[in-house]
C-alpha positions in Angstrom: -150.5 -40.6 -100.0 -146.7 -39.9 -99.5 -146.4 -38.4 -96.1 -143.7 -38.2 -93.4 -144.6 -40.3 -90.4 -143.1 -37.8 -87.9 -143.6 -34.4 -89.3 -146.6 -35.0 -91.5 -145.1 -33.2 -94.5 -146.8 -34.1 -97.8 -147.0 -32.7 -101.4 -147.8 -29.1 -101.9 -149.8 -27.4 -104.6 -147.7 -24.9 -106.6 -147.9 -23.1 -109.9 -145.9 -23.2 -113.1 -145.5 -19.7 -114.5 -144.7 -19.5 -118.3 -142.9 -16.7 -120.1 -146.2 -15.2 -121.0 -147.2 -15.2 -117.3 -149.8 -18.0 -117.7 -150.1 -19.9 -114.4 -151.0 -23.6 -114.3 -151.3 -25.7 -111.2 -148.8 -28.5 -110.4 -147.7 -30.6 -107.5 -144.4 -30.2 -105.6 -143.7 -33.7 -104.2 -141.7 -34.3 -101.0 -138.7 -36.6 -101.2 -140.1 -39.5 -99.0 -137.8 -42.4 -98.2 -138.7 -45.6 -96.3 -136.0 -46.3 -93.7 -135.5 -48.7 -90.7 -134.4 -46.6 -87.8 -132.9 -48.1 -84.7 -134.3 -47.1 -81.3 -131.4 -47.5 -78.8 -133.6 -47.0 -75.7 -135.9 -50.0 -76.7 -133.3 -52.0 -78.6 -135.4 -52.4 -81.7 -135.9 -51.2 -85.3 -138.9 -49.2 -86.5 -139.8 -48.8 -90.2 -140.8 -45.2 -91.0 -141.5 -43.0 -94.0 -139.3 -40.0 -93.6 -138.3 -37.0 -95.7 -134.6 -36.6 -96.5 -134.7 -33.5 -94.3 -136.0 -35.7 -91.4 -133.1 -38.1 -92.0 -130.5 -35.3 -91.8 -132.0 -34.0 -88.6 -132.2 -37.5 -87.1 -128.5 -38.0 -87.9 -127.7 -34.7 -86.0 -129.9 -34.9 -82.9 -131.2 -38.5 -82.7 -134.5 -40.2 -83.3 -135.9 -39.9 -79.7 -135.3 -36.2 -79.5 -136.7 -35.6 -83.0 -139.9 -37.6 -82.3 -140.3 -35.8 -78.9 -140.0 -32.5 -80.7 -143.0 -33.3 -82.9 -144.9 -35.2 -80.1 -144.8 -38.6 -81.8 -144.7 -41.8 -79.8 -142.6 -44.5 -81.5 
């Protein structure tokens, strides 16, 4: 299953709505990317499955702060 290692986000169940208002179920997938992230405190790389939103936030506040925010030990 595609799932973010830090936030736990995964695909959602949604509905297609036609012009005649018929509703059918479909999946909304999350944009999961596999990335090697550098941990400066430990001096090593970690391979994580992250959403693109996770990557943008990591660029802004850093991996340690982001993992601490969600209670994840890297």
